[in-house]
C-alpha positions in Angstrom: 50.5 156.9 -103.6 52.4 157.2 -107.2 55.7 156.3 -105.2 54.0 153.2 -103.3 52.3 151.8 -106.7 55.8 152.5 -108.5 57.8 150.4 -105.6 55.1 147.8 -105.6 55.5 147.8 -109.2 59.5 146.8 -108.8 59.3 144.5 -106.2 57.0 142.7 -108.2 58.8 142.5 -111.4 61.9 141.5 -109.4 60.2 138.9 -108.1 59.1 138.0 -110.8 62.8 137.9 -112.5 63.9 136.2 -109.6 61.1 133.2 -110.1 61.9 133.0 -114.2 66.1 132.8 -113.8 65.3 129.9 -111.0 62.9 128.5 -112.7 65.9 128.0 -115.9 68.5 127.1 -113.8 66.8 124.5 -110.9 64.1 123.6 -113.8 65.8 122.9 -117.2 70.2 123.9 -116.2 69.8 121.7 -112.7 68.3 118.7 -114.6 70.2 118.5 -117.8 73.4 118.6 -116.0 72.2 115.5 -113.6 71.0 113.9 -116.4 74.3 114.6 -119.0 76.6 113.3 -115.8 74.9 110.3 -115.2 74.5 109.2 -118.4 78.3 109.7 -118.6 79.5 108.2 -115.7 76.8 105.4 -114.8 74.6 105.0 -118.0 73.3 101.4 -116.5 72.4 102.4 -113.5 70.9 105.8 -114.9 68.7 104.2 -117.8 67.0 102.1 -114.5 69.3 99.3 -114.5 68.0 97.0 -117.3 68.4 93.9 -117.7 68.4 92.6 -121.5 68.0 88.7 -123.2 68.1 88.3 -126.7 68.8 92.0 -127.3 65.6 92.9 -126.1 64.7 94.5 -122.3 63.3 91.9 -120.2 63.4 93.4 -116.8 65.5 95.7 -114.3 68.1 93.9 -111.7 66.1 96.3 -109.0 62.6 94.7 -109.4 61.6 91.1 -108.6 59.6 89.5 -111.4 57.3 86.4 -110.8 58.0 83.1 -113.2 54.4 81.7 -113.1 52.0 79.4 -114.9 49.4 80.9 -117.3 45.6 81.4 -115.0 43.9 78.1 -115.5 40.0 78.8 -115.0 38.8 79.2 -111.7 42.4 80.2 -110.2 42.3 83.3 -108.7 46.9 82.6 -107.7 48.9 81.8 -111.0 50.7 78.6 -110.1 54.6 78.5 -110.3 56.0 77.8 -113.6 58.7 75.2 -111.6 60.9 74.9 -114.4 62.3 78.6 -113.2 63.7 79.6 -110.4 61.3 81.0 -108.1 61.8 84.4 -106.4 60.4 85.3 -102.6 57.3 85.3 -101.6 55.7 89.2 -102.7 52.7 89.5 -100.7 54.2 92.2 -99.2 50.9 94.0 -99.2 48.9 91.1 -98.5 47.4 88.5 -100.1 44.7 90.4 -101.7 46.7 93.0 -103.2 47.8 94.2 -106.4 51.5 93.9 -104.9 50.5 90.1 -104.9 52.4 90.2 -108.6 55.0 92.2 -108.2 53.2 94.7 -109.5 55.2 98.1 -109.2 51.9 100.0 -108.8 52.2 99.5 -104.7 55.5 98.2 -102.7 55.4 97.7 -99.0 55.6 95.5 -96.6 53.1 92.9 -94.7 53.2 95.3 -91.5 52.6 91.8 -89.1 53.2 91.2 -86.0 55.7 87.8 -86.0 52.7 86.3 -83.5 49.9 87.6 -86.5 47.5 84.8 -87.4 48.5 85.9 -91.5 51.4 86.2 -91.3 52.3 82.5 -89.5 49.7 81.0 -91.9 51.1 82.3 -94.7 54.8 81.2 -93.4 53.3 77.8 -93.0 51.8 77.4 -95.8 54.9 79.0 -98.2 57.0 76.2 -95.8 54.7 72.9 -96.7 54.6 74.4 -100.6 58.8 74.7 -101.3 59.3 71.3 -99.7 56.8 69.7 -101.9 57.7 71.5 -105.0 62.1 71.1 -104.5 61.3 67.2 -103.8 62.1 65.4 -106.4 63.0 62.0 -107.1 65.7 60.9 -105.0 65.8 64.4 -103.1 63.7 65.4 -100.0 63.7 68.8 -98.8 63.4 68.7 -94.7 62.0 71.5 -92.9 65.0 73.0 -91.8 66.3 73.1 -95.5 64.4 75.8 -95.6 65.7 79.4 -95.6 64.1 82.3 -94.1 63.5 83.9 -97.7 61.9 81.5 -99.3 58.7 82.3 -96.9 58.9 85.9 -96.1 58.7 89.0 -98.8 61.1 91.7 -98.5 60.2 95.0 -96.9 59.8 96.5 -100.3 58.1 92.8 -101.7 59.9 93.5 -104.5 63.4 92.1 -103.9 64.8 90.8 -107.1 67.5 89.0 -105.0 66.8 85.6 -103.2 70.0 83.6 -100.5 72.0 81.2 -102.1 70.7 79.1 -100.0 67.3 79.2 -101.5 68.8 79.4 -105.0 70.6 76.1 -104.1 67.9 74.5 -102.7 65.5 75.3 -106.1 68.9 72.9 -107.7 67.5 69.2 -108.0 64.4 70.7 -109.0 65.9 72.6 -111.7 67.6 69.9 -113.2 64.8 67.8 -113.2 62.4 70.1 -115.2 65.2 71.0 -117.8 66.2 67.8 -118.5 70.1 68.9 -116.6 72.2 67.4 -114.3 72.5 69.1 -110.7 76.2 69.9 -111.2 75.4 71.8 -113.9 72.7 73.8 -112.6 75.0 74.2 -109.3 77.9 75.7 -110.9 75.2 78.2 -112.3 73.8 79.1 -109.1 77.9 79.5 -107.8 78.5 81.9 -111.3 75.9 83.7 -110.8 76.0 84.8 -106.9 77.4 87.7 -105.8 79.3 88.1 -102.8 78.8 91.4 -99.9 79.0 94.9 -101.2 83.2 95.4 -100.6 83.5 92.4 -98.4 81.2 93.7 -95.1 78.1 95.2 -96.8 75.0 93.3 -96.8 74.9 89.3 -97.7 75.5 87.1 -100.3 72.6 86.9 -103.0 71.7 85.6 -106.6 69.6 87.9 -108.8 67.0 85.3 -110.0 66.1 87.3 -113.4 69.7 87.2 -114.3 69.9 83.4 -112.9 67.0 82.1 -115.1 68.5 84.4 -117.8 71.2 81.8 -118.0 69.6 78.9 -117.6 67.2 79.4 -121.0 70.7 80.1 -122.3 72.1 77.1 -120.5 68.7 74.8 -121.9 69.2 76.0 -125.6 72.9 74.9 -125.5 
């Protein structure tokens, strides 16, 4: 009986020591080591890929933002502020979800099939709005000019990028609203267009937040 109790005690003590050692290694030393290496090798990415403007953090290059006017009385959804480049639609989880405002509480796709009535309505409404918003005097946007990313949300609903085609489609409107020339804004888009990763991965893209920060600086100048 005594031997049995002693053996049990030794087993429990060995298990407790293993738990303590592994807790220190995996719960303290390993996270500190990984954090230290990350801060040394790629501190920007380790800290959330922050984007700064005028010395302040204004967002992350990994998460999209909306650029809307303040809500008016009776409005459920804010209208876009058309002096800024606009991102992709953000109705990833449906039009009544918190995700429609790029909230980072939830993230996800529409999960609607191509023949879903709701999705078809969203796309038609978004396309009509893109054509209307971006048609200015002397420049009319044709339905065939509207790229897919202008009327559909991304898989996460939080995509910070748009295609160069969608950015260029907005150039005339942004130029008019900010009293700039089309050439100035077109160059801004070209300067902020990133090529495919390693030349063959993904598609060319434009980070909307970085583009709008550059636009703000241009209007100040």
